Structure formats: structure tokens, C-alpha cells
N, C-alpha and C positions, 0 to 999 in steps of 0.2 A: 359763449361770447366769441364772435369771429375777430379776426385782426382788424377788419374795418370798424367793427363796433368799438374795439379797444381804442383805435385812433380817434374816433368820434368822441368817446368818453374823455380822453386826454384833452382834446380841444375844448370840449364843453367844461371841463374842470378849470381851465384857464380863463375861459370867458365868463362863465356863470357857475361858480362853484356850488352854490346852494341848489341850483337845478340839477347839477351832477350828483349831489349828495342824495337828493330826493329820488333820482333815478336809480341809484345804487340800492337804497333802502327798499324801493319798490319792487326790485327783482325778486325778493323773497327767497334768496338762496338759503339752503339748509345750513345749520350750524357747522356740520361737518366740513362742508365746502369752504366755509369762512376760515376754519382752522387750517385747512390745507393751503389756502391762499396765504395765510400768515406764514406758515412754515416755508413755502416757496419763496416769499418776498425776503424774509430774513436770511434764508440760505444764499440767495442771489447777492444780497448786500454784503454778506461775509466773504463770499467769493470775489467780489469786485474789490473789496478792500484788500484782500490778500494779493490780488493781481496787481493792485497799485503799489504795494510794497516791493513786488518783483521788478516793476518798471522803473520806479523812482527810488532815489537813494534815501535812506532813513538816517536821521541824525545820530551821531555817535555819542557816547557818554550817558550822563543822566537824562538828557533830553529824550534819549531813545526809549526810555521806559514808558513814556506817554504813548509811543506808537507800537508798543509790544502787542497790544490787543489786536492790531490790524494783521499781525503775523500769525494769529491764532483764529482762523475763520470760524471754527466751531464755537469757541468762547464768545466771539463777537456776535455770532448769530443767536446764541443763547441769551446774551444780555439784551440784544435788540428785541427778541421774543418777549422777555420779561418786561422790557420798557413799553412795548406796544400794548400788551395785555394790561399792564398797570395804568397806562395812559387812558385806555378805553374804560377801564373801571372807574378811574377818577373823573373822566369826562362825563360818565353817566351819573356817578354819585354826587359830585359837586354840582352838576347841572340840576339835579333833582332838589338839591338843597335850596336852589334859587328859583324853584317853581317849574323846572323843566319836566318834560314827559318822555325823554329818550330812554331807549333800552340798551343794555350792554351789548347784545349781539349786533345791533346796528352801529354802535360806537366802535366796536371791534372792526366791523367792515370798513368803516370810514377811516379809521386809523391805519389800517392795512393799505387802503388806496393812497393815503398820503405817502406812505413808505414807498409804494410803487412809483409815484410821481418823483420822489427824491431819487430813486434808482435810475430814472430816465435822465435826470440832471447829472447824476454821478457818472454815468456813461459818457454823456457829452463833455463833462469836465475832465475826464481821463484823456479823451481824444484831444481836447484843446490844450491840455498840459503838454502834449507832445509837439504841437505845432505853434501854439500862441499862449505861453504860460501866464502872461498878464491877464488875458481874457478869462483863463480858467479861475484866477483868483477872484475876479469880479463876479463870476458865475457862482462861486462858492458863497459870496455875500448875498447874492440874489436868492440862492437856494434857502438860506435862513429866512429871508423875508417871505418867500413863498410858503415855507413851512408854518410860520406864524399866521400869515393871511389865510391859509387853507384851514388851519385849526380854528380860527375865529369863525369862518363862513360855515364850516361843517358843524361846529358846535351850535350855531344858530339854526341850521337846518335840522339838526337832531332833536333839539329841545323846543323848537318853535320860538326861540328868542327874537325879539326885535330890538331890545335895548343894548347898546354898545357896552355900557359899564358892566351889565351882567355877564356878557360874553368875556370881557377882559378879566373879570374876577375869576370866572371858571378856568380860563386859560392859564393865567399866572398861577393860580392855586395848583393846577394840574402840573405845570412845568416845575414849580418849586418843589413839590413832593417827589416828582419823578427824578429831579436832579439830586435830591438828598439821597433817595434810595439807591440810585445808580452809583453815586460817589461811594456810598457805603459798600456796595457790592464790589466795586473795582478796587477799593482799598483792601477788603477782606481777601481778594484774590491776588494781591500783590501787583495790581496793574497801575497803581498810582505812583508817581515819582516821590522819593523820599525827601523830607525837608532837610536842607543843609544844617549842619551842626554849628 
């Protein structure tokens, strides 16, 4: 994929995410390449989060424990890798429970691409934080909306769904389980703030 192809795919993802998903799936990339893309995406994400902690001040006291993970790029990358693989697995499994036909390898590719799109937003957000902090906050909210929107559209493309309720059930089921597992992992690693006595 050339840089022009990359830009075109980003644009198509924003205009017509289902068509972009079909294009990605149709590339037929080997599984090894998909794992490499995942490793690269989470590595860049961890690095960007670490750079953010160097540029911007981190809250002191107990509130700082929430941001500890951003100061450990390897830990953050590892957690994101687990989250993406888990998300792809749940997207596949829960989708099939509702009659979908998607494959794990394609779900993995689509979740990695969502991460790439979020990385682009993250870079823009860091730049905006330096020159226009208020706009950066708004962009953060839009990034969450984009994540949910792309997840719905990519799930529809992956499983051939046309029913909105089915897609929402798959998405919220996936997010619920992912949130529970990640909370457990973060608590086990001491990355969650302690409850006040």
C-alpha cells in the first residue's frame, strides 16, 4: 500500500466505512502481515501516549494513578494489543451468535484499522492541544463517536448485517466484555486508583 492508497483509504473510511471495510477484507493480506500491522499500531499508540505525558502536565496525587499507564508505553501497547485481539474475537464470536458470517482474521484487520484511524485523530489532538486546547477536547469527544460509528459499520460489513439492533447488540456486548476484562487487567497490574477509605 502506497501513501496515496493510505490517504484514499482514510478518506473512504470517513465517507463510506462499509465500502472501506470491504476493500480491506478483499486485499487478502496474509495473517502474518495482519499481526505485524497490529504490533505496529499499538506500538505507535503507546509511543504517542508517552509523548503526551512528556508534553503535558500530569495530575498529582491519587488522580495521577489513572495516568500511570500512559507513562509506561510498553504496558499500554500490551494492553491495547490484548484489547484489539479480544475485540476482534468478540466481534467474530458474538456476530456469529446472531447469524453473522465474519472471520476472525478479517475482524482483526478491521479492528486494527480502527486503531489506525484513532491514531490519526490522536496526532491531530496532540497538535491542537498545543495551540487550541478547547478544540482538542471537542476532538476527543468526536473520536469516541467515530470509534462507535466505525465499529457499527465495520461489524455490518464483516457479518453482512443490515439490522441496526443486531449490530448494536454485537457492539455493546463486545464493549461490555472488553471493558470488564481491561478493568480486571488494569486492577491486577496496579494501574487503577485506590478507593478512598
